[in-house]
N, C-alpha and C positions, 0 to 999 in steps of 0.2 A: 676534341677538347672544346669546351664552351666556357667563356668567361663573360662577365658583365663589364663593358667598357663604354666610355662616352664617345659617341661619333658626332663630329661637328662638320657640317658642309656649309661653306660660305660662297655665295655667288653674287654677281652683279648682273641683273637681268637673267639671261639664259646661260651666261658664261660662269663656270665654276672658278672661283678665285683660290680657294684653299680647302683642303680636307684634312681633318685631324682625327686620329684614333687614339684614345687614351692620352690626349694632350700633345701627341707627336704628329707632325706633318707627315702625310703618306700620299703615295700616288696609287690610285686604284685602276685596275684593268677591268674590273667587274664589280657591281654592287647589286644585290638583291635583298630587299627588305620585306619581311613577312610581318604584317600587323594583325594582331588578334585582340579582341575585346578583353580588357582587364589583365593583359599579359605584357611583359616586357617585349618590345619588338625584337625579332631575330634578324640580324644582318649577315648574309653570306657574302664574303668579299674575295676579290682577287687582288693581290698586292703586286705592284711593280717595285721590287726591292732595290732599285737604283735610287741613288739618292734624288650678284648676289642675293641667293636664298640662304638663310641661316637655319639649319636643322640642328637642334641641340637637345638630344634625348639620350637616355640610357638604352643601350641595345645589347643583346647577347651576340657575341661573335663566335663563329665556329671556324676552325681550321681543319682541313682534311689531314689525314695522317701524313701524306707526303710533304705538304707544306709545313706542318708542325715539325717534322723531323729535319727538313732542310733548314728552317730557321734556327733550331737548336744546334745543328751542326755548324752554323755560321756564328755561334756564340750568343744567340738570343736566350734570355732567361725568362721562362714563362711566368706571368704574374701569379701571385698567390690569390686564391679565391675559390669559389664554388665551381665545380665542373659537373657536366651531365654524364 
């Protein structure tokens, strides 16, 4: 499943202060961003679902099937939008 979401990463120096995905604070265990000319960047993320540089761009987010199903099982409602 792929959706376009806003990814914001704020840090002070080399220390990350806050990460937001779709306006919600998140804790990441992994982040891989693929940049291509004239395309929306694609971010593959690992989320820690327990509860500065500023990067403020639109990115496509992808969830593997297991993560998607686990989030839905915990009550998450997928956002409406385009999927690949």
